[in-house]
N, C-alpha and C positions, 0 to 999 in steps of 0.2 A: 380683911376678911377676904376669903375667896368668894366670887359670886359663881352661880352655877356655870355661866358662860366661860369664866376663865378654867375653871376645873375640865370642862369639857375640851377646850383649846389644848391645856397641858396634856390630858391623856392622849390626844390626837398626834400632838407633836413627839410625845414619846415612842408611841406605837408604830408611826410611820417608818422610820428605818427599818423596823423587825419585819413589817410587812414586806417591803421592797426586798429585804435579805430572802425572806421566803419565796417569793415571786421568781428572783433570780435562781436560786437553787431548784426550783421546779423546771424552769426551761433549760437548766444545764443537763438535769436528769433526763430529760426528754430527747435531747440532742445525744447523749452517751448510748441512751437505748437504742435510738435509731442508727447509730454508728456501728452498735454490735449486731444488730439485724442486719445491715448492709455487708458486714464482713463475715456472713454465715460460711463463706466458702474457705475460710482460713481459721485453722485450728489452732488456738493459741492457749488452750488449757493445760495447765501442767498437772502432772500425776498427783493424786491424793495419796495420803498414806497408806501401806499396804493393808492394815487390818481394818476392814470395814465391817460392819454388822452383815452376816450371811442370811440371804434372802432364802425362804423356803422354797425348794425348787420342786416339790411335788403335791400335789392335793389328792393322788390317788394313794388310797392305804392299802399295805400289803399284808396287813396282819390278819389274825384270825378274828372274826366278829364273835363277840362275847355275848350276843344276845341269845337267849333261850338255852344258856348253859347252866348246869348245876354249879352250886359254889365250888365245890371241889373241882369241876372241869374249868371254871373261870379263873381259878387261881393258877392252874397249870397253864391255860391257853395264854394268860397274862404274862406268865414269865417267859414264853416262847415270844410272844409281842415283843417284850422287853430287849431280848437276844436280837431280834431284827432291828429294832431301833439302834441298837448300839452295833449292828452291822456284823454281828458274830453269826454268820448264816449257816456254818458247818454245825455248830453247837444247836441251832434252831432246827436244823434238818434231824438231827439225833433226837431232840424234843420231840418233834411231829411224829417220828416214827415209833416213839414210844407210848403215844397217846392210846387210848381204847379205840378198838375198831369203828365204834359206831360213831366217835369224833372224828378219827383219822379219815373214814370214807366220804365225810362231808364235802361236797364241791367247793365249798370256798376255804376250806383246809387244804385240800388237794391244789388250789390255786396259789395258796400262800407257800406251799412246798414248793410248787414248780418256780416261784419266784426264787426262793432261796438255791435252789439248783441252777437257776440262771445265774445269780450272783458269784456262785463258786464255780462258773462255765461248765458245769455238766450238762450240756445242752440237750443231749440225748435223751437224760431222764427226765428233764424238764418237758420235753414233747410228749415222752411217754405219758407222764402224769397229767399233763392236760387233755391228752386223747382219752384217757379214761373216765373223764368227768361225765356224768350223766346229761347235765344240763348244758349242751353245747353252745347255747346263745348267752351266757353269761358275759356281760360286757368285760370284766376284769380279765377272764379267760383269754378273749381276744386281744387285750393290751399286753399280757405276758407272752402270747404265741409272737405277737408282733415284735417284742422285745428280744425273744429267742432267735426267730428267724433273722432278724437284722443282723445278728452276730455269724450267721452261717453263709458261707460262700455259696453264691448262686441262689440264694432265698430271699433276696430283697424284695423281689414283687409279692411274695408271700406276707412277707411283714407289712409291707403298704396295704394289703387286702385286709389283714386282721385289724391295724390300726384304723382303718377306714370304718370298719363294721363297730369298732368301740365308738368310733366319732358319731356314729347314727344315734347311739343311745345317749351319747354324751357331748352333744354339739359343742359346749363351750369349753371343750379339754385343750387347753394349751399344749399339754405334753403329747397328746397324740398327733395333732395337727403338726407340732415342730418336729416330731419323728417323722412324719410323712414327708414332709420339705426336705428333711435330711437325707432320707432313702432316695427320693426322687433325685438329689443333687448329686449322691454317689453312683447312681445309674445312668448318670450325664443326661438326664431328662430335665434341663435346667429351666424350661418354660414352666413345667408342671411345679418345681420346685419354687420358682418365683411366686406364683399363684397361690401356693400352701403358706408360703410365708407372709404373704398381705394379708390372708386370711388371719394367721397365727397373731399378727400385729393387732388385730381387733379384739383378740381374745386375751391380750396382756395386759396387765395393770402395773406389775412392779417395775422399777426403773431397770434392774439387773437383766431382767427377762426380755424387757423391750431392747437392751442393748445388745444381747445375744442375738436376738431376731435380726435386728438391723444389721448386724456383723455377718450373720448367715445370708442375708438379701445382698448384701455388698459382694460376698463370694460369689453368688449364683449369677448376679448381673456382669461381673468381672469375667466369670468363665464363658459369659455370650458376647464379652466384648463391648459391654453398653458402659464404658468408663465414666461418662459424666453421672450416670444413675447410680453406679458403683460407689463414687466419691461421695455423693450426697449421703447414700446410705452409711457408709463407714464414719462419716463425720457425725451423723445423729448417734451412731453407737458410741463414739468418743465422748460426745456431750453427756450422754446418758451415763456413762460409765468410763470417767478418764483413765482408770487403771487398764482398760483393755487394750493390752500391748498389741495383740495380733491385729486388731483392727487399725491401730496407728500404723502398723508395719505395712497393712495392705494399701492403706490410704498413701502411705509415701511411695510404695512402688508404682500406684497409678499415676501419682504426680511426676515421677522420676521419666515416665514415657514421653512427657512434653519437657521437662526442665528436669535433666539428671541432678545438677547440683542442689537445686532446691529439694527435691525429695530425699537426697543423700544427707543434707542438713537435718531433715525432719528425723532419718533413721539415726544419725549420730547424736542428736538432741536425747533421744531414748536412752541412750547408756548412761546418762548422767541422771535421768528421771526414773528409770525402772531398776528393779533389783533382778529382772530377768535375764542377766546379761547374755547367758547363752543363744537364748533365741534372738535377740537383737543383734549381737555379734555376728552370729550365723547368717541371718538375713543380709546383714551389710556386706560380709564376705561373698555371698551367693550373687550379689548385684555385680561385683568387681570381677567375679569370675565369669558370667556371663558376658562381659565385656573383654574377657581374656587379659585382663589387668591382675595377673597373678600376684606381682609383689604387693600390691594393695590389700589384695583377699588375703595373703599370709598375714600381713601387718595387721588386720583388723582381728584375725582368729587368735593371734599372738597375744594381742591386747584384751582379748575376752578371757583369755587364759590365765592372764594375769590376775584378773579378778575372780575368776572361778576355774581354779587350775585342774581341777577332777571332772570337769564336764566331759561326759562322754560325747556328746553332739560336738563340740568345738574339735576336739581331739580326733574323731573320727574324721570330721570335714577338712581339718588341718591336713592330716595323712593323705586324704583324698586330693587335695590340691596339689601337694608336693608330688603325688604320683603322676599327676598330668601336667606338672611343670618340669618332668624329667629330674628332680630330685630326689633320687631314689634312696640313698643313704638316709635323709631326713625322714622320708615316709617310712623307711624299715624300722627306724628307731623307735617311732610312735606305735606302728602296728605291732611290734614285737612286744611291746608292754601290754598294749590291748588284748594281744592273743593270749596273753600270759592271765590276765585278769578275767576275760571272758572266753575260756577255751571251748565253750560249746557253740561259739558263733562263727559259722563257716565263711563269713564274708571277710574278717580278718585275717584268717589263713589265705585266703584267695588273694587278697591284695598284697599281701606279704609275698606270696608266690610271684605277683606282678613286679613287686619291687625288685626282688632277687633276680628276675629275668631281665629287668631293666640295668642291672649291675653285671650282667653275665655271669650270673652265679647260678646255672643252669641246674644243678643237682638239688641245691637248696630250694628253688623254684619247684622242682618236680615234688619235692617232700611237702611242702606246703600245700600244694594243689592236690596232693593224694590224702593229706588230712582233712582238706576241705571236703573232699569226696566221702571220707569216711563220715563225716558228720550229715552230709546230705548227699547220698549215693546217686541221686538223678540230678546232679549240679551241673548244668549244659556249659555254663562257660567255664567252669574248671575242665571238664573234659576237652572243649576246644583249645584251651591253653596249655593242657598236657601236650596234645597234639603239635602244637605251634613249638614248646620247648624241646620235645623229642626230636623235632624236625631241625631245630638249630643245632644240635648234636650229631646231626645226621643218623639218628636211629628211626629210620624210615618206617622200618615195621611196625615199631609201637606207637609212631606218630599217626599211621594208617589205623591201628587199632583203636585210637581215641577219638579221631574224626568219625570213624563209622559208629562208634557208640554215642557220639554227639547227635548224629544224623538219626539214630533211632529215636531220640528224644525231640528233635526238631528237624523234620524233612523237608523244610521251608527256607533253610538258609544258603542262599546262593554262595556265599562266601565260604562256608564249610565245602561244599562241593568242589569250589574252585581250589581249595587247599588241597583236598583229595586229590583232584585230577593232577596237580602240580607233582605230589609225590608219587602217584604211579607213573607219570612221565618218567621222572628221576629214577624210578626202578625198572624202567624198560616195559612197564605192563600198559602198552599202548591201547588196547581194546578197552580196559578199564578206566583208563585216563580219558579216553574220548567219551565214554559213558558219563562220567562225572562231570565233564567240561559241557557237556549237553544238556544235564539237569541243572546245572547254574544258569544257562542260557534261558532254559525253559521258565526257571523263576524270575529272572531278569533279563528281558529281552534286549535291552541297551546295555550290554556288558563288555565293552572293549577288551578288559584284561582276559576275559574268559575265552574270546575269538581268537585273542593273541595266543593263549596256551594251547587252544585246539590246532591253531595253525602250526604250530611247533611239533605237535604230535604227528600231523600230516607229513610234515616236512621229514621227521625221523625214519618215517613209512616211506620216504620217496614218492609220497602222492602228492606231487608239486601243484597240480590244478587245485585241488581241494584247499592245500595250504595257502596259495595265492588269494583264493577266493575269501578264506579266513581272515589274512592280513588286510585285505582290502575292506572288509567289514568292520575289522576293528579301528582302521583309520577313517573310516566313514562316521563312525560313532564319536571318535576323538580325534580330530585333525592334530594334535599336540603329542601323539601316541609314537614317541622316536622309536622304540622298539621294534614296532610294526613296519615302519618304514625300512629299517635294517634289515630284517627278515624277510621282507618282500623282495629287496634287492638281491637277497641270498637264492631266492627261488630262480633268478634270471642266471646267477653264477652257475647253478647246477645245470643249466641248459647252455652254458658257456655263452650266454648273452651279457658278456661285461658292458659293452657300452649301455644298454638298457638298464643294467644295474646301477651304473653311475648317473644316468640320467634320473632314474627314481629318486635317488639321494639329493641331486642338485635342485629338482623340482620341490622336495620336501624340504630343503634349507630355506627356500623362498618364501615357505609359509610358516616355518617354526625354526628358530635357533636353537640348537640343542648339541650338548658337547658328543653325545653318542653318535649322532649322524655326522657330526665333523671328523671324530675319529675314525668312523667306517670309510668315509669318502676319502680321507687323508691317506687311508690304508690302499685304496684303490691306485691313488696317484703315485704312491711309494712304487707299488707293482708296475707303473707305467712310466718310472722313473722322472715322473714330474715333481722332483723334491723341493721345489720352491713353491708349489701349489699346496703340497702335503704340510710343509713347515707353517705355511700361513694358516692353515686349516686347524693344526695342533696347537698352535700359539693362541688362535682365538677360542678354542676349546678350554685352554687353561685360563685366559682372560675372564670365561664366564664361571669358571670353577677353579681355582687355584689348586685345589687337591686331585685334579682329574688324573688319574693314574693311568689310564690308557693312552693320553696324550704324552705323559712323561716318557713311558715306555717307547711310544712312537717316535719321539725325538731323539732319545738314545739311540734308537736304530738308524736314525738318518743321519746324526752327526757323526756315528762310527762309520757310517758308509762313506761320508764326506772327509773322513779323516780329521774331524774338529773334535779331538779327543778330549780337551778339556771342558766344552759344552756337554759333551756325552757324559762325562763323568758327574758335572752338576746334576743331571737330571737323574741319573741312577742312583746317585746317593740319596736323593728324596724319595725315590721309588722304593728303594730296598728297605729304607727306615719302615715303612709301612708293610711292604710284603718281602721279608728277608729270605722266603724259602722259594721265590721265583727262579727256576734254573736259566730263563732265558735273560733276566736282568742281570744275573751273576755272571753269566758268559759275556755279556755287553761289557759290564764293569770290569771284568779279567782283562779283556782286549784293549779296551781304554787305558787302562794302566800300564799296560805292558808296552803299548805302542807311545805312551809319553815318558817312557824311561823310567816307570816305578814299578820295577820288576819284582821288588818284595811283596808289594801290594797285590800285583797281580798274582803272586804264588798264593797268597792269603785266600784270594777270591777261588782260585782254583780248587784249594782244598774245601772251600764253603760248598762247592759244585759237587763234590763227593757225597753219594747218597741221594741226590737230587734227580728226580727224571729228566730225560731230555737229552736228544741225540745230536752231537754237533760234528761235522766232518774233520775239522781241524783241531779238535780238541786234543788229540793225541800228539800232534806237532808242538801244541803250547806246553803240554807235560814234558816234552823232551827239553825243550827250549829252557824251562823253569826247574829243571831234575836238580841242578847243583843246589837250590833252596830247600831241598828235601831232607839236608843233613840238619 
């Protein structure tokens, strides 16, 4: 028989292990909870399934009130309200327009009609309808005016004003407060935007709304370079809504500023968690592009297109990256497809023009720029690029025409004025060239290229004093601008101050090592028969740039003069491969062949000289010597 004491002992012994286990579990839970709290700066939440219950996003009714209506009117108004619920706004507008005048002219009905106009993007009729309402103080009228003005360019402050008036009578409105914050963000009043977002958070209850508000707060703080606070806001947005891909992207981008690899790892993880492949791969590619890592940008966009091959965002951006990587053929292939699929989008025609220009297919480029202009007559960039392309084919008259049209749209572009000045100079319209260069300098005071161009105009007019002044100003602004040093030296040559010209270049070479300076100074040494000095400078120029044509031509002249024909031939062969129609190069090549005993090759070069401009006193002599090969 068990005594009471034995039973109590038995129960205690059997319950004790269970009690210990409960205590251990409780301690573990506390530790895990504290670790989660401490790791609040690291987002480790995976995305939830895509289909989540949709949260109701608006408490503001935009339907026709049914109170105080007859049974027949209630039935008609109810059917219109159902169309609004079904988002059939065009049908709802027709329904309201068929209502009896007494019901149609009611303020609340007019406000509903205006909302429907807003939804079908007929903003003008929406404003007109709301302006005709008798009671101008109705809260819903202010709300809908806020909605419409928020969509109109230059009317965002009006939209804010109306949302604030609505908020006065409905201080608990999340929608109005959120819209005000968004509009302040768009007008770059970030402090006011952040202030209203903080107010919005107090009015928000649902997790989706809170997440959206924290996301917007993060963007606003990010725009103010308050990165730490922005990170916290984005982290809260992600905790409340793990499917918020945009918040995760912004968060990763902020982390990248301190640790690129860590941020990129977060972005890359999103490619496996989110189905919004285009957005994720697009942002990854953008980050690589910002670091000028074109191969990785192209790789990421290509990976994205493997998963979402019809994505307009990815295809368009890939074409853009190809363009800026000078992979014009690849860019052209994508842009040609996009231009066919979206024939009314001028951007694709414009970029297609850029691709053809890069491939030196100038007529095709002109055709695409013209089509872009047809779609958008005041397309400034297309006008500028038409000017550039016509200039490339030396159609200066048309180039000037397009530059002038571009300046009619944007008179504050110093680059366009510079290009115009250059073309006027090339067509000997010196006064107009001077005026264009001076306007460029007015718009950009520190513009060495424009001062250089202006100096060339003065030099062409034999205004040596003004030319020298302009070249010196150009050098003052850019100590490495070799062309200005060369042209400055020429002003002294025109005054027969050759020593001064040489000193100018020698002093310049002490500051900047540049092939153009070396070649010009070598030319002066050639004139003075200081051939070793000239050879040294030409070779130094080629060492800096193995394709420096002026140095090759100079060495060809020098070695011909020294009767070192084999060397002259080697440099002229390289030069003529690039510039086959240069008469002086052909002449040097011909003489070097002749004196090397290769008379048939000399005759061929003599033939190649025919039709090329250039006067050489002993050419008749070589024609006579090589006459036997004419057969």
